[in-house]
C-alpha positions, 0 to 999 in steps of 0.5 A, spaced: 673 057 942 679 054 938 686 054 941 689 058 935 684 064 936 686 064 944 693 066 942 694 072 938 702 073 938 708 073 942 710 079 946 718 080 945 721 086 949 727 087 953 723 086 959 720 079 957 727 077 954 729 077 961 724 073 963 725 068 958 731 066 962 727 064 968 722 060 964 716 066 963 713 067 957 708 073 955 703 073 949 697 077 947 691 073 947 684 074 946 680 079 950 675 073 952 679 068 953 680 065 961 686 062 964 684 055 963 683 056 955 690 060 955 693 054 959 690 049 954 692 053 948 699 054 950 700 046 952 697 044 946 700 049 941 708 048 944 707 042 947 710 044 954 707 044 961 704 050 964 705 051 971 701 058 972 698 063 968 697 071 970 693 075 965 692 083 965 688 087 961 691 093 956 687 099 957 686 104 951 691 110 951 690 116 947 695 117 942 695 123 937 699 124 930 699 131 928 692 134 928 689 127 928 687 124 935 685 117 936 686 111 941 690 105 942 686 098 941 684 094 948 687 088 949 689 082 954 696 079 956 698 073 959 704 071 962 705 064 962 710 060 967 713 053 964 715 047 968 723 047 969 726 045 963 721 046 958 722 052 953 719 055 947 723 055 941 719 061 938 723 066 943 730 063 942 731 067 936 729 074 939 
């Protein structure tokens, strides 16, 4: 799998913004990607050192809008801890 297919997008919320100060970043990743692939992709794309990767699956939730019912999509999140002193600039403007 290509490293640019592993990482889909960064996740920026209030909680993840607080974690950025501690050197922890959150990304939405491909559902089939494992921790080793995520580590390699982050290190090559952003040129940083990764200390650890935690992953979790995003389960489907039922949603409705009026009389129409549906489900949210499945997904996977990766919580990445960087080496002390390393930063990812893409999160700084958020």
